[in-house]
C-alpha positions in Angstrom: 0.0 0.0 0.0 1.7 3.2 -1.2 0.7 6.6 0.2 0.2 7.8 -3.4 -2.3 5.0 -4.2 -4.3 5.7 -1.0 -4.4 9.4 -1.8 -5.6 8.7 -5.4 -8.3 6.4 -4.1 -9.5 8.9 -1.5 -9.5 11.7 -4.2 -11.6 9.5 -6.5 -14.1 8.7 -3.8 -14.3 12.4 -2.9 -14.8 13.4 -6.5 -17.6 10.9 -7.0 -19.4 12.1 -3.9 -19.1 15.7 -5.2 -21.1 14.8 -8.2 -24.2 14.1 -6.0 -26.4 17.0 -4.9 -26.5 15.8 -1.3 -25.8 12.6 0.7 -26.8 11.1 4.1 -24.1 8.9 5.6 -25.1 6.0 7.7 -22.8 6.9 10.6 -21.8 4.6 13.4 -18.7 6.6 14.5 -16.4 3.8 13.6 -13.5 4.3 11.3 -15.2 3.3 8.1 -18.3 5.5 8.3 -16.2 8.3 9.8 -13.9 8.4 6.7 -17.0 8.4 4.4 -18.4 11.2 6.4 -15.1 13.2 6.2 -14.9 12.6 2.4 -18.6 13.6 2.0 -18.2 16.7 4.1 -15.1 17.7 2.1 -17.0 17.1 -1.2 -20.4 18.6 -0.3 -20.0 20.8 2.8 -23.4 21.4 4.4 -25.1 19.1 1.8 -23.6 16.1 3.6 -25.3 14.8 6.8 -24.2 12.0 9.1 -27.0 10.0 10.6 -26.8 7.5 13.5 -29.7 5.2 14.1 -30.2 4.6 17.9 -31.7 1.3 19.0 -31.4 -1.3 21.7 -28.4 -2.9 19.9 -26.3 0.3 19.9 -24.2 0.8 23.1 -24.7 4.2 24.6 -20.9 4.7 24.6 -20.9 4.2 20.8 -23.6 6.8 20.4 -21.5 9.2 22.4 -18.5 8.4 20.2 -20.5 9.1 17.1 -21.5 12.5 18.3 -18.0 13.4 19.2 -16.5 12.2 16.0 -19.1 14.0 13.9 -18.1 17.2 15.8 -14.4 16.5 14.9 -15.3 16.2 11.2 -17.6 19.3 11.3 -20.4 17.5 9.7 -24.1 17.9 10.7 -25.1 14.9 12.8 -28.6 13.7 13.3 -29.9 10.8 15.4 -33.0 8.8 14.5 -34.5 5.9 16.5 -36.0 2.5 15.7 -36.2 -0.9 17.3 -35.0 -4.1 15.8 -37.0 -5.9 18.5 -40.2 -4.9 16.7 -39.2 -7.4 14.0 -39.9 -11.1 14.9 -37.4 -12.2 12.2 -34.7 -10.3 14.0 -35.6 -11.5 17.5 -35.5 -15.2 16.5 -31.8 -14.7 15.8 -31.2 -17.0 12.9 -28.3 -16.8 10.4 -29.9 -13.8 8.7 -30.1 -11.6 11.8 -27.7 -9.1 10.4 -29.6 -8.9 7.2 -32.8 -8.0 9.1 -31.0 -5.5 11.3 -29.3 -3.8 8.4 -32.5 -3.7 6.4 -34.3 -1.9 9.2 -31.4 0.4 10.0 -30.8 1.5 6.5 -34.6 1.7 5.8 -34.7 4.2 8.7 -31.8 6.1 7.1 -33.8 6.4 3.8 -36.7 7.8 5.8 -34.5 10.4 7.4 -33.0 11.2 3.9 -36.4 11.7 2.3 -37.5 14.0 5.1 -34.6 16.2 4.2 -34.9 15.9 0.4 -31.8 13.8 0.1 -31.7 11.1 -2.5 -28.4 9.4 -1.8 -27.6 7.2 1.3 -24.0 6.1 1.8 -22.5 3.6 4.1 -19.0 2.5 5.3 -18.7 -0.9 3.6 -15.0 -1.2 2.5 -13.2 -3.4 0.0 -12.1 -5.9 2.7 -15.7 -6.6 3.9 -17.0 -8.9 1.2 -14.2 -11.4 1.9 -14.7 -11.7 5.6 -16.9 -14.7 5.9 -20.7 -14.8 6.4 -21.9 -11.2 6.0 -25.6 -11.2 5.4 -25.8 -7.5 6.1 -24.1 -6.8 2.8 -27.1 -8.2 1.0 -29.3 -5.5 2.5 -26.8 -2.9 1.3 -27.1 -4.2 -2.2 -30.9 -4.6 -2.2 -31.5 -1.1 -0.9 -28.9 0.3 -3.4 -26.9 2.1 -0.8 -23.8 3.8 -2.1 -20.6 2.4 -0.6 -17.8 4.8 -1.7 -15.0 2.8 0.0 -16.0 -0.4 -1.7 -16.6 1.3 -5.1 -13.1 2.7 -5.1 -11.4 -0.5 -3.8 -10.4 1.1 -0.5 -9.4 -1.7 2.0 -9.6 -1.6 5.8 -5.9 -0.7 6.1 -6.3 2.1 3.6 -9.3 3.4 5.4 -7.2 3.7 8.6 -4.5 5.5 6.6 -7.1 8.0 5.2 -8.4 8.5 8.8 -4.8 9.3 9.9 -4.6 11.9 7.1 -7.8 13.5 8.5 -6.4 13.2 12.0 -9.5 11.4 13.1 -9.4 10.1 16.7 -11.0 6.8 15.6 -8.2 6.0 13.1 -7.1 3.0 15.2 -10.4 2.2 16.8 -11.2 -1.5 16.9 -14.3 -2.7 15.1 -17.4 -2.7 17.2 -20.3 -4.8 16.0 -23.8 -4.2 17.5 -24.7 -5.8 20.8 -26.8 -8.6 19.2 -23.6 -10.1 17.8 -22.8 -11.2 21.4 -25.8 -13.6 21.4 -25.5 -17.0 19.8 -27.6 -17.9 16.8 -30.8 -19.5 17.9 -31.0 -17.8 21.2 -33.6 -15.0 21.2 -32.5 -11.4 21.2 -34.2 -9.7 24.1 -33.8 -6.3 25.6 -32.7 -7.9 28.9 -29.9 -9.8 27.2 -28.7 -6.7 25.2 -28.8 -4.6 28.4 -26.7 -7.0 30.5 -24.1 -7.4 27.7 -23.8 -3.6 27.4 -23.4 -3.2 31.2 -20.9 -6.1 31.4 -18.8 -4.6 28.6 -18.8 -1.3 30.3 -16.5 -2.6 33.0 -14.0 -3.8 30.5 -14.1 -0.4 28.9 -13.7 1.2 32.3 -10.6 -1.0 33.0 -9.0 0.2 29.7 -9.4 -2.8 27.5 -9.4 -1.9 23.9 -10.6 -5.0 21.9 -13.2 -7.1 23.8 -16.5 -8.7 23.8 -18.8 -10.2 26.4 -20.7 -13.1 24.8 -24.0 -14.1 26.4 -24.5 -17.8 26.4 -27.9 -17.8 28.1 -26.7 -16.7 31.5 -23.0 -17.5 31.1 -20.9 -14.5 30.2 -17.8 -15.4 28.1 -15.3 -12.6 28.1 -13.0 -12.2 25.1 -10.1 -9.8 25.0 -7.3 -9.3 22.5 -4.5 -11.9 23.0 -2.1 -9.2 24.0 -4.5 -8.1 26.8 -5.1 -11.6 28.2 -2.5 -11.2 31.0 -4.3 -8.0 32.2 -7.6 -9.9 32.2 -6.0 -12.3 34.8 -5.1 -9.6 37.2 -6.7 -10.5 40.5 -8.2 -7.0 41.0 -9.9 -7.1 37.6 -11.0 -10.7 38.2 -12.8 -9.7 41.4 -14.3 -6.6 39.9 -15.5 -8.3 36.7 -16.9 -11.3 38.6 -18.9 -9.1 41.0 -20.1 -6.6 38.5 -21.0 -9.0 35.7 -23.0 -11.2 38.1 -24.8 -8.1 39.5 -26.1 -7.2 36.0 -27.8 -10.6 35.6 -25.3 -13.3 34.5 -25.0 -16.6 36.5 -21.5 -17.5 35.5 -18.5 -15.5 34.2 -15.7 -17.1 32.1 -12.6 -16.0 30.2 -12.0 -17.4 26.7 -8.3 -18.2 26.6 -8.3 -18.0 22.8 -8.9 -14.3 23.1 -11.0 -12.1 21.0 -12.2 -13.4 17.6 -14.9 -12.1 15.2 -17.8 -14.5 14.8 -16.9 -16.8 17.7 -20.3 -16.6 19.3 -21.8 -18.7 16.5 -18.9 -20.5 14.9 -20.9 -23.1 13.0 -22.7 -20.3 11.1 -19.7 -18.2 10.5 -17.2 -20.8 9.5 -14.9 -20.4 12.5 -13.6 -23.0 15.0 -16.1 -25.5 16.5 -17.5 -24.3 19.8 -16.2 -27.5 21.4 -12.7 -26.3 20.8 -13.0 -23.2 22.9 -10.5 -23.0 25.8 -12.6 -21.4 28.5 -11.4 -21.0 32.0 -14.0 -20.2 34.6 -11.5 -18.1 36.6 -14.3 -15.9 37.9 -16.4 -18.6 39.5 -14.5 -18.5 42.8 -12.1 -16.3 44.7 -9.0 -15.8 42.7 -5.8 -16.1 44.8 -3.5 -13.0 45.0 -0.1 -13.4 43.3 2.8 -13.7 45.7 
């Protein structure tokens, strides 16, 4: 990846956006949508709007991040609301959950765009996304004819981060953060209670400074995943006690640590083509008092 190639791709995406009268960017505050918002704002100024859809599956911390990053970019930011839990096809949590979620979320974006007289809705799908396993949400993007500038101009994830660096965006190195429903295994109903306890459980990992993490909800068993380089910190006795007590307080019966570390798609590996669930190395280090190191 040469700096010149990345600059040329960013320029091409910016020029293509400038040909449109106005755009609404489906904006999560992650690095992909933030780069699209920055390009759109450069190209169209006040005719570009960033839109975040608030629902039960969006952590409050992510909404706060989206507001902050939109302010960094200088783009107008609007928040709309909807509920995936109104759709039984989403709640049942089959292999197409992400398709149903993305269809509703982008549908709400189109409603917001129509209210403002905007014809074009953009998202942050990048050129690396189609090759990353089972991604039913991409089908919704195609069906709704959402414009994906990063994908259209062959901008990969690494190149997205390089462009974010050029814009000096604070999210340039931000880890990917899927919606809360991704923490619930396929076949286990998505409920507001499960989403809420996952969000509250993950808040303690965020408070302790972990950067890449998930708390998977296995029907009452919380499986903590952190990046491999952060595993040693997850075994710190003070964190163990705090995590055990806090996570049980929010409604989990058992708390475990996955010794494989964080991996995308690990909550439903059979569906996503990852390792078999029986292969997980899970140590229930939070089930009892953890001895202090000597």
